[in-house]
All heavy atoms as atom14 arrays in JSON, in Angstrom:
{
  "sequence": "MATDDKVRNMAEKARGKAKEATGRATGDRTMEAKGRGTQMKSDLKQAAEKLKDAGKD",
  "atom14_mask": [
    [1, 1, 1, 1, 1, 1, 1, 1, 0, 0, 0, 0, 0, 0],
    [1, 1, 1, 1, 1, 0, 0, 0, 0, 0, 0, 0, 0, 0],
    [1, 1, 1, 1, 1, 1, 1, 0, 0, 0, 0, 0, 0, 0],
    [1, 1, 1, 1, 1, 1, 1, 1, 0, 0, 0, 0, 0, 0],
    [1, 1, 1, 1, 1, 1, 1, 1, 0, 0, 0, 0, 0, 0],
    [1, 1, 1, 1, 1, 1, 1, 1, 1, 0, 0, 0, 0, 0],
    [1, 1, 1, 1, 1, 1, 1, 0, 0, 0, 0, 0, 0, 0],
    [1, 1, 1, 1, 1, 1, 1, 1, 1, 1, 1, 0, 0, 0],
    [1, 1, 1, 1, 1, 1, 1, 1, 0, 0, 0, 0, 0, 0],
    [1, 1, 1, 1, 1, 1, 1, 1, 0, 0, 0, 0, 0, 0],
    [1, 1, 1, 1, 1, 0, 0, 0, 0, 0, 0, 0, 0, 0],
    [1, 1, 1, 1, 1, 1, 1, 1, 1, 0, 0, 0, 0, 0],
    [1, 1, 1, 1, 1, 1, 1, 1, 1, 0, 0, 0, 0, 0],
    [1, 1, 1, 1, 1, 0, 0, 0, 0, 0, 0, 0, 0, 0],
    [1, 1, 1, 1, 1, 1, 1, 1, 1, 1, 1, 0, 0, 0],
    [1, 1, 1, 1, 0, 0, 0, 0, 0, 0, 0, 0, 0, 0],
    [1, 1, 1, 1, 1, 1, 1, 1, 1, 0, 0, 0, 0, 0],
    [1, 1, 1, 1, 1, 0, 0, 0, 0, 0, 0, 0, 0, 0],
    [1, 1, 1, 1, 1, 1, 1, 1, 1, 0, 0, 0, 0, 0],
    [1, 1, 1, 1, 1, 1, 1, 1, 1, 0, 0, 0, 0, 0],
    [1, 1, 1, 1, 1, 0, 0, 0, 0, 0, 0, 0, 0, 0],
    [1, 1, 1, 1, 1, 1, 1, 0, 0, 0, 0, 0, 0, 0],
    [1, 1, 1, 1, 0, 0, 0, 0, 0, 0, 0, 0, 0, 0],
    [1, 1, 1, 1, 1, 1, 1, 1, 1, 1, 1, 0, 0, 0],
    [1, 1, 1, 1, 1, 0, 0, 0, 0, 0, 0, 0, 0, 0],
    [1, 1, 1, 1, 1, 1, 1, 0, 0, 0, 0, 0, 0, 0],
    [1, 1, 1, 1, 0, 0, 0, 0, 0, 0, 0, 0, 0, 0],
    [1, 1, 1, 1, 1, 1, 1, 1, 0, 0, 0, 0, 0, 0],
    [1, 1, 1, 1, 1, 1, 1, 1, 1, 1, 1, 0, 0, 0],
    [1, 1, 1, 1, 1, 1, 1, 0, 0, 0, 0, 0, 0, 0],
    [1, 1, 1, 1, 1, 1, 1, 1, 0, 0, 0, 0, 0, 0],
    [1, 1, 1, 1, 1, 1, 1, 1, 1, 0, 0, 0, 0, 0],
    [1, 1, 1, 1, 1, 0, 0, 0, 0, 0, 0, 0, 0, 0],
    [1, 1, 1, 1, 1, 1, 1, 1, 1, 0, 0, 0, 0, 0],
    [1, 1, 1, 1, 0, 0, 0, 0, 0, 0, 0, 0, 0, 0],
    [1, 1, 1, 1, 1, 1, 1, 1, 1, 1, 1, 0, 0, 0],
    [1, 1, 1, 1, 0, 0, 0, 0, 0, 0, 0, 0, 0, 0],
    [1, 1, 1, 1, 1, 1, 1, 0, 0, 0, 0, 0, 0, 0],
    [1, 1, 1, 1, 1, 1, 1, 1, 1, 0, 0, 0, 0, 0],
    [1, 1, 1, 1, 1, 1, 1, 1, 0, 0, 0, 0, 0, 0],
    [1, 1, 1, 1, 1, 1, 1, 1, 1, 0, 0, 0, 0, 0],
    [1, 1, 1, 1, 1, 1, 0, 0, 0, 0, 0, 0, 0, 0],
    [1, 1, 1, 1, 1, 1, 1, 1, 0, 0, 0, 0, 0, 0],
    [1, 1, 1, 1, 1, 1, 1, 1, 0, 0, 0, 0, 0, 0],
    [1, 1, 1, 1, 1, 1, 1, 1, 1, 0, 0, 0, 0, 0],
    [1, 1, 1, 1, 1, 1, 1, 1, 1, 0, 0, 0, 0, 0],
    [1, 1, 1, 1, 1, 0, 0, 0, 0, 0, 0, 0, 0, 0],
    [1, 1, 1, 1, 1, 0, 0, 0, 0, 0, 0, 0, 0, 0],
    [1, 1, 1, 1, 1, 1, 1, 1, 1, 0, 0, 0, 0, 0],
    [1, 1, 1, 1, 1, 1, 1, 1, 1, 0, 0, 0, 0, 0],
    [1, 1, 1, 1, 1, 1, 1, 1, 0, 0, 0, 0, 0, 0],
    [1, 1, 1, 1, 1, 1, 1, 1, 1, 0, 0, 0, 0, 0],
    [1, 1, 1, 1, 1, 1, 1, 1, 0, 0, 0, 0, 0, 0],
    [1, 1, 1, 1, 1, 0, 0, 0, 0, 0, 0, 0, 0, 0],
    [1, 1, 1, 1, 0, 0, 0, 0, 0, 0, 0, 0, 0, 0],
    [1, 1, 1, 1, 1, 1, 1, 1, 1, 0, 0, 0, 0, 0],
    [1, 1, 1, 1, 1, 1, 1, 1, 0, 0, 0, 0, 0, 0]
  ],
  "atom14_positions": [
    [[105.34, 128.09, 110.7], [105.8, 128.64, 109.44], [104.58, 129.0, 108.62], [103.65, 128.23, 108.5], [106.65, 127.59, 108.72], [107.17, 128.04, 107.4], [108.19, 126.88, 106.48], [109.06, 125.99, 107.68], [0.0, 0.0, 0.0], [0.0, 0.0, 0.0], [0.0, 0.0, 0.0], [0.0, 0.0, 0.0], [0.0, 0.0, 0.0], [0.0, 0.0, 0.0]],
    [[104.6, 130.17, 108.08], [103.49, 130.63, 107.26], [103.42, 129.78, 105.99], [104.45, 129.36, 105.44], [103.66, 132.09, 106.91], [0.0, 0.0, 0.0], [0.0, 0.0, 0.0], [0.0, 0.0, 0.0], [0.0, 0.0, 0.0], [0.0, 0.0, 0.0], [0.0, 0.0, 0.0], [0.0, 0.0, 0.0], [0.0, 0.0, 0.0], [0.0, 0.0, 0.0]],
    [[102.23, 129.52, 105.56], [102.02, 128.65, 104.41], [102.7, 129.21, 103.16], [103.32, 128.47, 102.41], [100.52, 128.47, 104.14], [99.91, 127.95, 105.34], [100.28, 127.5, 103.02], [0.0, 0.0, 0.0], [0.0, 0.0, 0.0], [0.0, 0.0, 0.0], [0.0, 0.0, 0.0], [0.0, 0.0, 0.0], [0.0, 0.0, 0.0], [0.0, 0.0, 0.0]],
    [[102.6, 130.52, 102.95], [103.21, 131.09, 101.75], [104.74, 130.96, 101.8], [105.37, 130.72, 100.77], [102.79, 132.54, 101.54], [103.13, 133.44, 102.72], [103.2, 132.94, 103.85], [103.32, 134.64, 102.49], [0.0, 0.0, 0.0], [0.0, 0.0, 0.0], [0.0, 0.0, 0.0], [0.0, 0.0, 0.0], [0.0, 0.0, 0.0], [0.0, 0.0, 0.0]],
    [[105.34, 131.08, 102.98], [106.79, 130.89, 103.1], [107.17, 129.45, 102.81], [108.18, 129.17, 102.16], [107.29, 131.26, 104.5], [107.24, 132.75, 104.76], [107.29, 133.53, 103.78], [107.15, 133.14, 105.94], [0.0, 0.0, 0.0], [0.0, 0.0, 0.0], [0.0, 0.0, 0.0], [0.0, 0.0, 0.0], [0.0, 0.0, 0.0], [0.0, 0.0, 0.0]],
    [[106.35, 128.52, 103.3], [106.62, 127.11, 103.09], [106.56, 126.77, 101.59], [107.44, 126.1, 101.06], [105.61, 126.25, 103.85], [105.88, 124.77, 103.76], [104.82, 123.96, 104.48], [105.23, 123.75, 105.9], [104.33, 122.8, 106.6], [0.0, 0.0, 0.0], [0.0, 0.0, 0.0], [0.0, 0.0, 0.0], [0.0, 0.0, 0.0], [0.0, 0.0, 0.0]],
    [[105.55, 127.28, 100.93], [105.39, 127.04, 99.49], [106.55, 127.68, 98.71], [107.11, 127.07, 97.8], [104.03, 127.57, 98.99], [103.95, 127.54, 97.48], [102.91, 126.77, 99.61], [0.0, 0.0, 0.0], [0.0, 0.0, 0.0], [0.0, 0.0, 0.0], [0.0, 0.0, 0.0], [0.0, 0.0, 0.0], [0.0, 0.0, 0.0], [0.0, 0.0, 0.0]],
    [[106.92, 128.88, 99.1], [108.02, 129.58, 98.44], [109.34, 128.8, 98.59], [110.09, 128.65, 97.64], [108.15, 130.99, 99.01], [108.89, 131.94, 98.11], [108.89, 133.37, 98.62], [107.53, 133.88, 98.86], [107.13, 134.44, 99.99], [107.96, 134.6, 100.99], [105.9, 134.88, 100.12], [0.0, 0.0, 0.0], [0.0, 0.0, 0.0], [0.0, 0.0, 0.0]],
    [[109.59, 128.3, 99.8], [110.8, 127.52, 100.04], [110.79, 126.2, 99.27], [111.82, 125.77, 98.75], [110.99, 127.26, 101.53], [111.41, 128.49, 102.29], [112.01, 129.4, 101.72], [111.08, 128.55, 103.56], [0.0, 0.0, 0.0], [0.0, 0.0, 0.0], [0.0, 0.0, 0.0], [0.0, 0.0, 0.0], [0.0, 0.0, 0.0], [0.0, 0.0, 0.0]],
    [[109.63, 125.56, 99.2], [109.54, 124.31, 98.45], [109.77, 124.56, 96.96], [110.43, 123.75, 96.29], [108.18, 123.65, 98.69], [108.06, 123.07, 100.08], [106.4, 122.48, 100.53], [105.98, 121.42, 99.18], [0.0, 0.0, 0.0], [0.0, 0.0, 0.0], [0.0, 0.0, 0.0], [0.0, 0.0, 0.0], [0.0, 0.0, 0.0], [0.0, 0.0, 0.0]],
    [[109.24, 125.65, 96.45], [109.44, 125.99, 95.04], [110.92, 126.28, 94.77], [111.46, 125.86, 93.74], [108.58, 127.18, 94.65], [0.0, 0.0, 0.0], [0.0, 0.0, 0.0], [0.0, 0.0, 0.0], [0.0, 0.0, 0.0], [0.0, 0.0, 0.0], [0.0, 0.0, 0.0], [0.0, 0.0, 0.0], [0.0, 0.0, 0.0], [0.0, 0.0, 0.0]],
    [[111.56, 126.99, 95.7], [112.98, 127.29, 95.53], [113.81, 126.01, 95.54], [114.74, 125.84, 94.75], [113.44, 128.23, 96.64], [114.88, 128.67, 96.48], [115.3, 129.69, 97.54], [114.67, 129.76, 98.61], [116.26, 130.41, 97.28], [0.0, 0.0, 0.0], [0.0, 0.0, 0.0], [0.0, 0.0, 0.0], [0.0, 0.0, 0.0], [0.0, 0.0, 0.0]],
    [[113.45, 125.08, 96.41], [114.17, 123.8, 96.47], [113.96, 123.02, 95.17], [114.9, 122.41, 94.64], [113.72, 122.99, 97.67], [114.54, 121.74, 97.86], [114.36, 121.14, 99.22], [115.33, 120.0, 99.36], [115.72, 119.78, 100.72], [0.0, 0.0, 0.0], [0.0, 0.0, 0.0], [0.0, 0.0, 0.0], [0.0, 0.0, 0.0], [0.0, 0.0, 0.0]],
    [[112.76, 123.05, 94.63], [112.47, 122.35, 93.38], [113.28, 122.96, 92.22], [113.8, 122.23, 91.37], [110.98, 122.39, 93.07], [0.0, 0.0, 0.0], [0.0, 0.0, 0.0], [0.0, 0.0, 0.0], [0.0, 0.0, 0.0], [0.0, 0.0, 0.0], [0.0, 0.0, 0.0], [0.0, 0.0, 0.0], [0.0, 0.0, 0.0], [0.0, 0.0, 0.0]],
    [[113.4, 124.29, 92.21], [114.21, 124.94, 91.18], [115.66, 124.52, 91.3], [116.34, 124.28, 90.31], [114.1, 126.46, 91.28], [112.83, 127.03, 90.7], [112.89, 128.55, 90.58], [113.18, 129.23, 91.83], [112.26, 129.64, 92.7], [110.99, 129.45, 92.45], [112.62, 130.27, 93.81], [0.0, 0.0, 0.0], [0.0, 0.0, 0.0], [0.0, 0.0, 0.0]],
    [[116.14, 124.41, 92.53], [117.51, 123.97, 92.77], [117.74, 122.56, 92.3], [118.77, 122.25, 91.68], [0.0, 0.0, 0.0], [0.0, 0.0, 0.0], [0.0, 0.0, 0.0], [0.0, 0.0, 0.0], [0.0, 0.0, 0.0], [0.0, 0.0, 0.0], [0.0, 0.0, 0.0], [0.0, 0.0, 0.0], [0.0, 0.0, 0.0], [0.0, 0.0, 0.0]],
    [[116.78, 121.68, 92.56], [116.91, 120.29, 92.11], [116.92, 120.21, 90.59], [117.69, 119.45, 89.99], [115.77, 119.43, 92.66], [115.94, 119.09, 94.1], [114.86, 118.15, 94.59], [115.1, 117.85, 96.05], [114.45, 116.63, 96.48], [0.0, 0.0, 0.0], [0.0, 0.0, 0.0], [0.0, 0.0, 0.0], [0.0, 0.0, 0.0], [0.0, 0.0, 0.0]],
    [[116.07, 121.01, 89.96], [116.02, 121.02, 88.5], [117.33, 121.54, 87.92], [117.86, 120.99, 86.95], [114.85, 121.87, 88.02], [0.0, 0.0, 0.0], [0.0, 0.0, 0.0], [0.0, 0.0, 0.0], [0.0, 0.0, 0.0], [0.0, 0.0, 0.0], [0.0, 0.0, 0.0], [0.0, 0.0, 0.0], [0.0, 0.0, 0.0], [0.0, 0.0, 0.0]],
    [[117.86, 122.6, 88.52], [119.12, 123.18, 88.05], [120.25, 122.18, 88.23], [121.09, 122.01, 87.34], [119.41, 124.46, 88.82], [120.56, 125.27, 88.24], [120.84, 126.51, 89.07], [119.8, 127.57, 88.85], [120.13, 128.86, 89.5], [0.0, 0.0, 0.0], [0.0, 0.0, 0.0], [0.0, 0.0, 0.0], [0.0, 0.0, 0.0], [0.0, 0.0, 0.0]],
    [[120.26, 121.49, 89.36], [121.31, 120.48, 89.61], [121.21, 119.34, 88.59], [122.22, 118.92, 88.03], [121.17, 119.92, 91.03], [122.23, 118.9, 91.36], [122.05, 118.29, 92.74], [121.04, 118.56, 93.42], [122.95, 117.53, 93.14], [0.0, 0.0, 0.0], [0.0, 0.0, 0.0], [0.0, 0.0, 0.0], [0.0, 0.0, 0.0], [0.0, 0.0, 0.0]],
    [[120.0, 118.87, 88.33], [119.81, 117.78, 87.37], [120.22, 118.2, 85.96], [120.84, 117.43, 85.22], [118.36, 117.32, 87.39], [0.0, 0.0, 0.0], [0.0, 0.0, 0.0], [0.0, 0.0, 0.0], [0.0, 0.0, 0.0], [0.0, 0.0, 0.0], [0.0, 0.0, 0.0], [0.0, 0.0, 0.0], [0.0, 0.0, 0.0], [0.0, 0.0, 0.0]],
    [[119.88, 119.43, 85.59], [120.25, 119.94, 84.27], [121.77, 120.02, 84.15], [122.35, 119.62, 83.14], [119.63, 121.32, 84.02], [118.21, 121.21, 84.12], [120.0, 121.85, 82.65], [0.0, 0.0, 0.0], [0.0, 0.0, 0.0], [0.0, 0.0, 0.0], [0.0, 0.0, 0.0], [0.0, 0.0, 0.0], [0.0, 0.0, 0.0], [0.0, 0.0, 0.0]],
    [[122.41, 120.52, 85.19], [123.87, 120.61, 85.19], [124.52, 119.25, 85.09], [125.49, 119.06, 84.36], [0.0, 0.0, 0.0], [0.0, 0.0, 0.0], [0.0, 0.0, 0.0], [0.0, 0.0, 0.0], [0.0, 0.0, 0.0], [0.0, 0.0, 0.0], [0.0, 0.0, 0.0], [0.0, 0.0, 0.0], [0.0, 0.0, 0.0], [0.0, 0.0, 0.0]],
    [[123.96, 118.28, 85.81], [124.5, 116.92, 85.76], [124.32, 116.32, 84.36], [125.22, 115.68, 83.83], [123.82, 116.05, 86.8], [124.5, 114.71, 86.98], [123.88, 113.86, 88.08], [123.88, 114.55, 89.36], [122.78, 114.74, 90.11], [121.61, 114.3, 89.7], [122.86, 115.37, 91.25], [0.0, 0.0, 0.0], [0.0, 0.0, 0.0], [0.0, 0.0, 0.0]],
    [[123.16, 116.56, 83.76], [122.86, 115.98, 82.45], [123.72, 116.59, 81.34], [124.09, 115.91, 80.39], [121.39, 116.17, 82.11], [0.0, 0.0, 0.0], [0.0, 0.0, 0.0], [0.0, 0.0, 0.0], [0.0, 0.0, 0.0], [0.0, 0.0, 0.0], [0.0, 0.0, 0.0], [0.0, 0.0, 0.0], [0.0, 0.0, 0.0], [0.0, 0.0, 0.0]],
    [[124.03, 117.88, 81.48], [124.81, 118.55, 80.44], [126.3, 118.58, 80.73], [127.09, 119.03, 79.9], [124.33, 120.01, 80.27], [124.52, 120.71, 81.5], [122.89, 120.06, 79.82], [0.0, 0.0, 0.0], [0.0, 0.0, 0.0], [0.0, 0.0, 0.0], [0.0, 0.0, 0.0], [0.0, 0.0, 0.0], [0.0, 0.0, 0.0], [0.0, 0.0, 0.0]],
    [[126.68, 118.1, 81.93], [128.09, 118.11, 82.29], [128.58, 119.46, 82.77], [129.78, 119.69, 82.87], [0.0, 0.0, 0.0], [0.0, 0.0, 0.0], [0.0, 0.0, 0.0], [0.0, 0.0, 0.0], [0.0, 0.0, 0.0], [0.0, 0.0, 0.0], [0.0, 0.0, 0.0], [0.0, 0.0, 0.0], [0.0, 0.0, 0.0], [0.0, 0.0, 0.0]],
    [[127.67, 120.35, 83.08], [128.01, 121.7, 83.56], [128.12, 121.68, 85.08], [127.13, 121.77, 85.8], [126.93, 122.69, 83.11], [127.28, 124.13, 83.41], [128.23, 124.38, 84.18], [126.57, 125.01, 82.88], [0.0, 0.0, 0.0], [0.0, 0.0, 0.0], [0.0, 0.0, 0.0], [0.0, 0.0, 0.0], [0.0, 0.0, 0.0], [0.0, 0.0, 0.0]],
    [[129.33, 121.54, 85.57], [129.56, 121.43, 87.02], [129.17, 122.7, 87.77], [128.72, 122.63, 88.91], [131.03, 121.11, 87.29], [131.45, 119.79, 86.72], [131.82, 118.88, 87.84], [132.34, 117.63, 87.32], [131.84, 116.47, 87.68], [130.85, 116.41, 88.53], [132.33, 115.35, 87.18], [0.0, 0.0, 0.0], [0.0, 0.0, 0.0], [0.0, 0.0, 0.0]],
    [[129.31, 123.84, 87.13], [128.94, 125.11, 87.77], [127.45, 125.16, 88.02], [127.01, 125.52, 89.12], [129.38, 126.31, 86.9], [130.79, 126.21, 86.67], [129.06, 127.63, 87.58], [0.0, 0.0, 0.0], [0.0, 0.0, 0.0], [0.0, 0.0, 0.0], [0.0, 0.0, 0.0], [0.0, 0.0, 0.0], [0.0, 0.0, 0.0], [0.0, 0.0, 0.0]],
    [[126.66, 124.8, 87.04], [125.21, 124.8, 87.19], [124.78, 123.78, 88.24], [123.89, 124.05, 89.06], [124.51, 124.5, 85.87], [122.99, 124.56, 85.97], [122.14, 124.18, 84.45], [122.37, 125.71, 83.58], [0.0, 0.0, 0.0], [0.0, 0.0, 0.0], [0.0, 0.0, 0.0], [0.0, 0.0, 0.0], [0.0, 0.0, 0.0], [0.0, 0.0, 0.0]],
    [[125.42, 122.64, 88.23], [125.12, 121.6, 89.21], [125.37, 122.12, 90.64], [124.55, 121.94, 91.54], [125.99, 120.38, 88.93], [125.64, 119.15, 89.72], [126.48, 117.95, 89.33], [127.14, 117.96, 88.27], [126.47, 116.99, 90.11], [0.0, 0.0, 0.0], [0.0, 0.0, 0.0], [0.0, 0.0, 0.0], [0.0, 0.0, 0.0], [0.0, 0.0, 0.0]],
    [[126.5, 122.79, 90.83], [126.84, 123.34, 92.14], [125.88, 124.45, 92.55], [125.48, 124.54, 93.72], [128.27, 123.86, 92.13], [0.0, 0.0, 0.0], [0.0, 0.0, 0.0], [0.0, 0.0, 0.0], [0.0, 0.0, 0.0], [0.0, 0.0, 0.0], [0.0, 0.0, 0.0], [0.0, 0.0, 0.0], [0.0, 0.0, 0.0], [0.0, 0.0, 0.0]],
    [[125.49, 125.28, 91.6], [124.53, 126.35, 91.91], [123.19, 125.76, 92.33], [122.52, 126.29, 93.21], [124.34, 127.27, 90.71], [125.5, 128.22, 90.5], [125.25, 129.16, 89.34], [126.43, 130.09, 89.13], [126.2, 131.0, 88.01], [0.0, 0.0, 0.0], [0.0, 0.0, 0.0], [0.0, 0.0, 0.0], [0.0, 0.0, 0.0], [0.0, 0.0, 0.0]],
    [[122.8, 124.66, 91.69], [121.56, 123.99, 92.07], [121.61, 123.45, 93.49], [120.65, 123.6, 94.26], [0.0, 0.0, 0.0], [0.0, 0.0, 0.0], [0.0, 0.0, 0.0], [0.0, 0.0, 0.0], [0.0, 0.0, 0.0], [0.0, 0.0, 0.0], [0.0, 0.0, 0.0], [0.0, 0.0, 0.0], [0.0, 0.0, 0.0], [0.0, 0.0, 0.0]],
    [[122.74, 122.85, 93.85], [122.9, 122.37, 95.23], [122.88, 123.54, 96.21], [122.31, 123.44, 97.3], [124.2, 121.57, 95.38], [124.1, 120.16, 94.83], [125.27, 119.3, 95.26], [126.56, 119.85, 94.86], [127.18, 119.59, 93.73], [126.62, 118.79, 92.84], [128.35, 120.13, 93.46], [0.0, 0.0, 0.0], [0.0, 0.0, 0.0], [0.0, 0.0, 0.0]],
    [[123.51, 124.65, 95.82], [123.51, 125.84, 96.68], [122.12, 126.38, 96.9], [121.76, 126.79, 98.01], [0.0, 0.0, 0.0], [0.0, 0.0, 0.0], [0.0, 0.0, 0.0], [0.0, 0.0, 0.0], [0.0, 0.0, 0.0], [0.0, 0.0, 0.0], [0.0, 0.0, 0.0], [0.0, 0.0, 0.0], [0.0, 0.0, 0.0], [0.0, 0.0, 0.0]],
    [[121.33, 126.4, 95.85], [119.94, 126.88, 95.95], [119.15, 125.99, 96.91], [118.36, 126.49, 97.72], [119.28, 126.9, 94.57], [120.03, 127.75, 93.71], [117.84, 127.39, 94.64], [0.0, 0.0, 0.0], [0.0, 0.0, 0.0], [0.0, 0.0, 0.0], [0.0, 0.0, 0.0], [0.0, 0.0, 0.0], [0.0, 0.0, 0.0], [0.0, 0.0, 0.0]],
    [[119.37, 124.69, 96.82], [118.67, 123.77, 97.72], [119.08, 123.99, 99.17], [118.23, 124.01, 100.08], [118.98, 122.32, 97.33], [118.35, 121.91, 96.02], [118.77, 120.51, 95.64], [118.41, 119.57, 96.33], [119.51, 120.38, 94.56], [0.0, 0.0, 0.0], [0.0, 0.0, 0.0], [0.0, 0.0, 0.0], [0.0, 0.0, 0.0], [0.0, 0.0, 0.0]],
    [[120.37, 124.2, 99.41], [120.85, 124.44, 100.77], [120.28, 125.75, 101.32], [119.9, 125.83, 102.49], [122.37, 124.46, 100.82], [122.97, 123.08, 100.66], [124.72, 122.96, 101.02], [125.43, 124.15, 99.91], [0.0, 0.0, 0.0], [0.0, 0.0, 0.0], [0.0, 0.0, 0.0], [0.0, 0.0, 0.0], [0.0, 0.0, 0.0], [0.0, 0.0, 0.0]],
    [[120.21, 126.77, 100.47], [119.65, 128.05, 100.89], [118.19, 127.88, 101.3], [117.76, 128.42, 102.32], [119.79, 129.05, 99.74], [119.4, 130.47, 100.09], [119.79, 131.41, 98.99], [118.59, 131.78, 98.18], [118.86, 132.8, 97.15], [0.0, 0.0, 0.0], [0.0, 0.0, 0.0], [0.0, 0.0, 0.0], [0.0, 0.0, 0.0], [0.0, 0.0, 0.0]],
    [[117.46, 127.09, 100.53], [116.06, 126.83, 100.85], [115.94, 126.08, 102.18], [115.08, 126.39, 103.0], [115.42, 126.02, 99.73], [114.13, 125.6, 100.1], [0.0, 0.0, 0.0], [0.0, 0.0, 0.0], [0.0, 0.0, 0.0], [0.0, 0.0, 0.0], [0.0, 0.0, 0.0], [0.0, 0.0, 0.0], [0.0, 0.0, 0.0], [0.0, 0.0, 0.0]],
    [[116.81, 125.09, 102.39], [116.79, 124.34, 103.65], [117.08, 125.24, 104.84], [116.45, 125.11, 105.89], [117.81, 123.2, 103.61], [117.4, 122.08, 102.65], [116.2, 121.98, 102.31], [118.3, 121.3, 102.25], [0.0, 0.0, 0.0], [0.0, 0.0, 0.0], [0.0, 0.0, 0.0], [0.0, 0.0, 0.0], [0.0, 0.0, 0.0], [0.0, 0.0, 0.0]],
    [[118.02, 126.16, 104.69], [118.34, 127.1, 105.77], [117.16, 128.02, 106.08], [116.87, 128.31, 107.24], [119.57, 127.93, 105.42], [120.91, 127.18, 105.49], [122.02, 128.07, 104.93], [121.21, 126.76, 106.91], [0.0, 0.0, 0.0], [0.0, 0.0, 0.0], [0.0, 0.0, 0.0], [0.0, 0.0, 0.0], [0.0, 0.0, 0.0], [0.0, 0.0, 0.0]],
    [[116.49, 128.47, 105.03], [115.32, 129.34, 105.24], [114.23, 128.58, 105.98], [113.59, 129.13, 106.87], [114.79, 129.84, 103.9], [115.62, 130.93, 103.28], [115.0, 131.37, 101.96], [115.81, 132.43, 101.27], [115.21, 132.81, 99.99], [0.0, 0.0, 0.0], [0.0, 0.0, 0.0], [0.0, 0.0, 0.0], [0.0, 0.0, 0.0], [0.0, 0.0, 0.0]],
    [[114.02, 127.31, 105.62], [113.01, 126.51, 106.3], [113.37, 126.32, 107.76], [112.51, 126.4, 108.64], [112.85, 125.16, 105.61], [112.08, 125.22, 104.32], [111.94, 123.86, 103.66], [112.9, 123.11, 103.58], [110.75, 123.56, 103.2], [0.0, 0.0, 0.0], [0.0, 0.0, 0.0], [0.0, 0.0, 0.0], [0.0, 0.0, 0.0], [0.0, 0.0, 0.0]],
    [[114.65, 126.06, 108.05], [115.08, 125.87, 109.43], [114.88, 127.16, 110.23], [114.44, 127.11, 111.39], [116.54, 125.45, 109.46], [0.0, 0.0, 0.0], [0.0, 0.0, 0.0], [0.0, 0.0, 0.0], [0.0, 0.0, 0.0], [0.0, 0.0, 0.0], [0.0, 0.0, 0.0], [0.0, 0.0, 0.0], [0.0, 0.0, 0.0], [0.0, 0.0, 0.0]],
    [[115.18, 128.3, 109.64], [114.99, 129.58, 110.32], [113.52, 129.82, 110.62], [113.17, 130.29, 111.71], [115.55, 130.71, 109.48], [0.0, 0.0, 0.0], [0.0, 0.0, 0.0], [0.0, 0.0, 0.0], [0.0, 0.0, 0.0], [0.0, 0.0, 0.0], [0.0, 0.0, 0.0], [0.0, 0.0, 0.0], [0.0, 0.0, 0.0], [0.0, 0.0, 0.0]],
    [[112.66, 129.49, 109.68], [111.22, 129.65, 109.91], [110.74, 128.74, 111.03], [109.92, 129.14, 111.86], [110.44, 129.35, 108.62], [110.56, 130.41, 107.56], [109.91, 131.73, 107.96], [108.89, 131.72, 108.66], [110.46, 132.77, 107.58], [0.0, 0.0, 0.0], [0.0, 0.0, 0.0], [0.0, 0.0, 0.0], [0.0, 0.0, 0.0], [0.0, 0.0, 0.0]],
    [[111.26, 127.52, 111.08], [110.86, 126.6, 112.16], [111.33, 127.13, 113.51], [110.62, 126.98, 114.51], [111.45, 125.21, 111.9], [110.72, 124.47, 110.8], [111.28, 123.09, 110.58], [110.56, 122.39, 109.44], [111.07, 121.03, 109.22], [0.0, 0.0, 0.0], [0.0, 0.0, 0.0], [0.0, 0.0, 0.0], [0.0, 0.0, 0.0], [0.0, 0.0, 0.0]],
    [[112.52, 127.71, 113.56], [112.99, 128.29, 114.81], [112.12, 129.46, 115.25], [111.81, 129.6, 116.44], [114.44, 128.77, 114.66], [115.51, 127.69, 114.71], [116.87, 128.3, 114.39], [115.53, 127.02, 116.06], [0.0, 0.0, 0.0], [0.0, 0.0, 0.0], [0.0, 0.0, 0.0], [0.0, 0.0, 0.0], [0.0, 0.0, 0.0], [0.0, 0.0, 0.0]],
    [[111.72, 130.28, 114.29], [110.83, 131.39, 114.62], [109.51, 130.87, 115.17], [108.99, 131.41, 116.16], [110.55, 132.26, 113.39], [111.61, 133.27, 113.1], [111.09, 134.36, 112.19], [111.37, 134.04, 110.75], [110.96, 135.09, 109.83], [0.0, 0.0, 0.0], [0.0, 0.0, 0.0], [0.0, 0.0, 0.0], [0.0, 0.0, 0.0], [0.0, 0.0, 0.0]],
    [[108.98, 129.82, 114.55], [107.72, 129.25, 115.01], [107.87, 128.64, 116.4], [106.97, 128.74, 117.23], [107.22, 128.19, 114.03], [106.7, 128.79, 112.74], [106.48, 130.01, 112.71], [106.5, 128.02, 111.77], [0.0, 0.0, 0.0], [0.0, 0.0, 0.0], [0.0, 0.0, 0.0], [0.0, 0.0, 0.0], [0.0, 0.0, 0.0], [0.0, 0.0, 0.0]],
    [[109.01, 128.0, 116.66], [109.24, 127.39, 117.98], [109.35, 128.47, 119.05], [108.93, 128.26, 120.19], [110.51, 126.56, 117.94], [0.0, 0.0, 0.0], [0.0, 0.0, 0.0], [0.0, 0.0, 0.0], [0.0, 0.0, 0.0], [0.0, 0.0, 0.0], [0.0, 0.0, 0.0], [0.0, 0.0, 0.0], [0.0, 0.0, 0.0], [0.0, 0.0, 0.0]],
    [[109.88, 129.61, 118.7], [109.99, 130.71, 119.64], [108.65, 131.33, 120.0], [108.5, 131.94, 121.05], [0.0, 0.0, 0.0], [0.0, 0.0, 0.0], [0.0, 0.0, 0.0], [0.0, 0.0, 0.0], [0.0, 0.0, 0.0], [0.0, 0.0, 0.0], [0.0, 0.0, 0.0], [0.0, 0.0, 0.0], [0.0, 0.0, 0.0], [0.0, 0.0, 0.0]],
    [[107.68, 131.17, 119.13], [106.35, 131.74, 119.38], [105.57, 130.93, 120.4], [104.66, 131.43, 121.02], [105.55, 131.81, 118.07], [106.08, 132.82, 117.1], [105.27, 132.83, 115.83], [105.85, 133.81, 114.82], [105.13, 133.77, 113.54], [0.0, 0.0, 0.0], [0.0, 0.0, 0.0], [0.0, 0.0, 0.0], [0.0, 0.0, 0.0], [0.0, 0.0, 0.0]],
    [[105.91, 129.66, 120.57], [105.17, 128.79, 121.5], [105.48, 129.06, 122.92], [106.26, 129.53, 123.48], [105.46, 127.32, 121.21], [104.89, 126.9, 119.85], [103.99, 127.58, 119.37], [105.35, 125.89, 119.32], [0.0, 0.0, 0.0], [0.0, 0.0, 0.0], [0.0, 0.0, 0.0], [0.0, 0.0, 0.0], [0.0, 0.0, 0.0], [0.0, 0.0, 0.0]]
  ]
}
């Protein structure tokens, strides 16, 4: 996985965690769910990058 992709995915996951925490703190279930969705999207991107890297070997 390219370093810039890894950093980008980690930043996206951090934004998702922050959004989820904000939603939980304010009682906004929609924001909380969007934060979890952002985290899942980041995890999927990381998994896809790992598969691409495994295919290169």
